[in-house]
ChimeraX commands (.cxc) that place a marker at each C-alpha (Angstrom):
marker #1 position -0.01,-0.02,0.02 radius 0.5
marker #1 position 1.23,3.50,-0.83 radius 0.5
marker #1 position 0.88,4.83,2.70 radius 0.5
marker #1 position 2.82,2.01,4.23 radius 0.5
marker #1 position 5.65,2.23,1.75 radius 0.5
marker #1 position 5.98,6.01,2.06 radius 0.5
marker #1 position 5.12,6.54,5.73 radius 0.5
marker #1 position 6.42,3.57,7.70 radius 0.5
marker #1 position 7.19,4.53,11.28 radius 0.5
marker #1 position 6.04,8.17,10.93 radius 0.5
marker #1 position 3.35,9.99,13.00 radius 0.5
marker #1 position -0.16,10.24,11.55 radius 0.5
marker #1 position 0.26,13.96,10.88 radius 0.5
marker #1 position 3.46,13.48,8.91 radius 0.5
marker #1 position 2.04,10.41,7.14 radius 0.5
marker #1 position -1.06,12.40,6.06 radius 0.5
marker #1 position 1.09,15.17,4.57 radius 0.5
marker #1 position 3.31,12.75,2.70 radius 0.5
marker #1 position 0.35,10.71,1.41 radius 0.5
marker #1 position -1.57,13.79,0.23 radius 0.5
marker #1 position 1.55,15.09,-1.59 radius 0.5
marker #1 position 2.14,11.71,-3.22 radius 0.5
marker #1 position -1.52,11.45,-4.32 radius 0.5
marker #1 position -1.49,14.97,-5.78 radius 0.5
marker #1 position 1.70,14.21,-7.72 radius 0.5
marker #1 position 0.88,10.76,-9.02 radius 0.5
marker #1 position -2.94,10.43,-9.14 radius 0.5
marker #1 position -3.88,13.94,-10.29 radius 0.5
marker #1 position -5.60,14.83,-7.06 radius 0.5
marker #1 position -6.95,18.39,-7.14 radius 0.5
marker #1 position -7.26,20.43,-3.89 radius 0.5
marker #1 position -9.94,22.97,-3.02 radius 0.5
marker #1 position -12.05,22.41,-6.17 radius 0.5
marker #1 position -15.35,24.30,-6.62 radius 0.5
marker #1 position -18.02,21.86,-7.84 radius 0.5
marker #1 position -21.54,22.82,-8.99 radius 0.5
marker #1 position -24.37,22.01,-6.56 radius 0.5
marker #1 position -27.75,20.46,-7.39 radius 0.5
marker #1 position -31.19,20.17,-5.80 radius 0.5
marker #1 position -32.63,16.93,-7.11 radius 0.5
marker #1 position -31.47,17.16,-10.71 radius 0.5
marker #1 position -31.57,20.92,-11.05 radius 0.5
marker #1 position -28.41,22.99,-10.80 radius 0.5
marker #1 position -28.88,25.68,-8.13 radius 0.5
marker #1 position -26.22,28.07,-9.51 radius 0.5
marker #1 position -23.84,27.75,-6.54 radius 0.5
marker #1 position -20.75,25.69,-5.88 radius 0.5
marker #1 position -19.40,23.47,-3.07 radius 0.5
marker #1 position -15.74,23.31,-2.17 radius 0.5
marker #1 position -14.30,19.84,-2.26 radius 0.5
marker #1 position -11.04,19.48,-0.39 radius 0.5
marker #1 position -9.66,16.59,-2.45 radius 0.5
marker #1 position -10.99,15.46,-5.86 radius 0.5
marker #1 position -9.52,12.73,-8.10 radius 0.5
marker #1 position -10.18,12.92,-11.80 radius 0.5
marker #1 position -13.16,15.18,-11.37 radius 0.5
marker #1 position -15.21,12.20,-10.13 radius 0.5
marker #1 position -13.98,10.95,-6.74 radius 0.5
marker #1 position -14.35,12.92,-3.50 radius 0.5
marker #1 position -11.64,11.98,-0.97 radius 0.5
marker #1 position -12.25,12.76,2.73 radius 0.5
marker #1 position -9.16,12.33,4.95 radius 0.5
marker #1 position -9.37,11.71,8.72 radius 0.5
marker #1 position -6.90,11.01,11.47 radius 0.5
marker #1 position -8.93,9.53,14.30 radius 0.5
marker #1 position -9.54,6.27,16.14 radius 0.5
marker #1 position -12.52,5.20,14.04 radius 0.5
marker #1 position -14.87,6.28,11.31 radius 0.5
marker #1 position -18.57,6.60,12.24 radius 0.5
marker #1 position -21.86,7.75,10.87 radius 0.5
marker #1 position -21.07,11.52,11.06 radius 0.5
marker #1 position -18.06,11.03,8.73 radius 0.5
marker #1 position -20.05,8.73,6.37 radius 0.5
marker #1 position -22.98,11.12,6.28 radius 0.5
marker #1 position -20.73,14.09,5.51 radius 0.5
marker #1 position -19.32,12.23,2.47 radius 0.5
marker #1 position -22.76,11.08,1.34 radius 0.5
marker #1 position -24.05,14.65,1.63 radius 0.5
marker #1 position -21.22,15.95,-0.53 radius 0.5
marker #1 position -21.95,13.25,-3.12 radius 0.5
marker #1 position -25.66,13.98,-3.09 radius 0.5
marker #1 position -25.35,17.74,-3.53 radius 0.5
marker #1 position -22.61,17.59,-6.16 radius 0.5
marker #1 position -23.84,14.54,-8.06 radius 0.5
marker #1 position -20.29,13.14,-8.10 radius 0.5
marker #1 position -20.29,9.37,-8.65 radius 0.5
marker #1 position -17.70,8.17,-6.17 radius 0.5
marker #1 position -16.50,9.01,-2.68 radius 0.5
marker #1 position -13.76,7.62,-0.45 radius 0.5
marker #1 position -13.18,8.03,3.30 radius 0.5
marker #1 position -9.51,7.55,4.14 radius 0.5
marker #1 position -8.56,7.31,7.82 radius 0.5
marker #1 position -4.92,7.53,8.82 radius 0.5
marker #1 position -5.11,6.13,12.27 radius 0.5
marker #1 position -1.79,5.81,14.13 radius 0.5
marker #1 position -0.16,2.62,12.88 radius 0.5
marker #1 position -2.71,1.62,10.23 radius 0.5
marker #1 position -4.76,2.99,7.34 radius 0.5
marker #1 position -8.40,2.31,6.54 radius 0.5
marker #1 position -10.69,3.34,3.65 radius 0.5
marker #1 position -14.29,2.98,2.56 radius 0.5
marker #1 position -15.57,3.55,-0.96 radius 0.5
marker #1 position -19.07,4.71,-1.98 radius 0.5
marker #1 position -20.92,4.95,-5.32 radius 0.5
marker #1 position -23.82,7.26,-6.22 radius 0.5
marker #1 position -26.26,5.81,-8.82 radius 0.5
marker #1 position -26.81,8.55,-11.40 radius 0.5
marker #1 position -30.42,7.42,-12.14 radius 0.5
marker #1 position -31.73,6.88,-8.64 radius 0.5
marker #1 position -29.37,9.08,-6.56 radius 0.5
marker #1 position -28.91,6.19,-4.14 radius 0.5
marker #1 position -25.48,5.98,-2.47 radius 0.5
marker #1 position -24.15,2.58,-1.56 radius 0.5
marker #1 position -20.97,1.32,0.00 radius 0.5
marker #1 position -18.76,-0.50,-2.44 radius 0.5
marker #1 position -17.88,-3.84,-0.95 radius 0.5
marker #1 position -15.64,-5.11,-3.74 radius 0.5
marker #1 position -13.28,-3.15,-5.96 radius 0.5
marker link #1:1,2 radius 0.2
marker link #1:2,3 radius 0.2
marker link #1:3,4 radius 0.2
marker link #1:4,5 radius 0.2
marker link #1:5,6 radius 0.2
marker link #1:6,7 radius 0.2
marker link #1:7,8 radius 0.2
marker link #1:8,9 radius 0.2
marker link #1:9,10 radius 0.2
marker link #1:10,11 radius 0.2
marker link #1:11,12 radius 0.2
marker link #1:12,13 radius 0.2
marker link #1:13,14 radius 0.2
marker link #1:14,15 radius 0.2
marker link #1:15,16 radius 0.2
marker link #1:16,17 radius 0.2
marker link #1:17,18 radius 0.2
marker link #1:18,19 radius 0.2
marker link #1:19,20 radius 0.2
marker link #1:20,21 radius 0.2
marker link #1:21,22 radius 0.2
marker link #1:22,23 radius 0.2
marker link #1:23,24 radius 0.2
marker link #1:24,25 radius 0.2
marker link #1:25,26 radius 0.2
marker link #1:26,27 radius 0.2
marker link #1:27,28 radius 0.2
marker link #1:28,29 radius 0.2
marker link #1:29,30 radius 0.2
marker link #1:30,31 radius 0.2
marker link #1:31,32 radius 0.2
marker link #1:32,33 radius 0.2
marker link #1:33,34 radius 0.2
marker link #1:34,35 radius 0.2
marker link #1:35,36 radius 0.2
marker link #1:36,37 radius 0.2
marker link #1:37,38 radius 0.2
marker link #1:38,39 radius 0.2
marker link #1:39,40 radius 0.2
marker link #1:40,41 radius 0.2
marker link #1:41,42 radius 0.2
marker link #1:42,43 radius 0.2
marker link #1:43,44 radius 0.2
marker link #1:44,45 radius 0.2
marker link #1:45,46 radius 0.2
marker link #1:46,47 radius 0.2
marker link #1:47,48 radius 0.2
marker link #1:48,49 radius 0.2
marker link #1:49,50 radius 0.2
marker link #1:50,51 radius 0.2
marker link #1:51,52 radius 0.2
marker link #1:52,53 radius 0.2
marker link #1:53,54 radius 0.2
marker link #1:54,55 radius 0.2
marker link #1:55,56 radius 0.2
marker link #1:56,57 radius 0.2
marker link #1:57,58 radius 0.2
marker link #1:58,59 radius 0.2
marker link #1:59,60 radius 0.2
marker link #1:60,61 radius 0.2
marker link #1:61,62 radius 0.2
marker link #1:62,63 radius 0.2
marker link #1:63,64 radius 0.2
marker link #1:64,65 radius 0.2
marker link #1:65,66 radius 0.2
marker link #1:66,67 radius 0.2
marker link #1:67,68 radius 0.2
marker link #1:68,69 radius 0.2
marker link #1:69,70 radius 0.2
marker link #1:70,71 radius 0.2
marker link #1:71,72 radius 0.2
marker link #1:72,73 radius 0.2
marker link #1:73,74 radius 0.2
marker link #1:74,75 radius 0.2
marker link #1:75,76 radius 0.2
marker link #1:76,77 radius 0.2
marker link #1:77,78 radius 0.2
marker link #1:78,79 radius 0.2
marker link #1:79,80 radius 0.2
marker link #1:80,81 radius 0.2
marker link #1:81,82 radius 0.2
marker link #1:82,83 radius 0.2
marker link #1:83,84 radius 0.2
marker link #1:84,85 radius 0.2
marker link #1:85,86 radius 0.2
marker link #1:86,87 radius 0.2
marker link #1:87,88 radius 0.2
marker link #1:88,89 radius 0.2
marker link #1:89,90 radius 0.2
marker link #1:90,91 radius 0.2
marker link #1:91,92 radius 0.2
marker link #1:92,93 radius 0.2
marker link #1:93,94 radius 0.2
marker link #1:94,95 radius 0.2
marker link #1:95,96 radius 0.2
marker link #1:96,97 radius 0.2
marker link #1:97,98 radius 0.2
marker link #1:98,99 radius 0.2
marker link #1:99,100 radius 0.2
marker link #1:100,101 radius 0.2
marker link #1:101,102 radius 0.2
marker link #1:102,103 radius 0.2
marker link #1:103,104 radius 0.2
marker link #1:104,105 radius 0.2
marker link #1:105,106 radius 0.2
marker link #1:106,107 radius 0.2
marker link #1:107,108 radius 0.2
marker link #1:108,109 radius 0.2
marker link #1:109,110 radius 0.2
marker link #1:110,111 radius 0.2
marker link #1:111,112 radius 0.2
marker link #1:112,113 radius 0.2
marker link #1:113,114 radius 0.2
marker link #1:114,115 radius 0.2
marker link #1:115,116 radius 0.2
marker link #1:116,117 radius 0.2
marker link #1:117,118 radius 0.2
view
């Protein structure tokens, strides 16, 4: 895994900085992107700031805490719902280990489901 190879033995803060820099350089991650917002399927003429966006399609939410719960999941799902972006990822850099969850938003129904297999 990228985080383990780059950040072995480092604190979570340092690991997060290195991982974000590596992702921006190699995966084309954009930071602080303004994305159009929608209500149902109607653009509302405003934008939402996404901290990390991959390829214009994947929202990445980084955390450094003991566990990921419903508030973190709901935040990501809300961003996906209001921006109509198809994918979201929660990435948690807990001390000593990394964890991620992936989500997909169905363009037709608007339903957001956790991806269990990549």
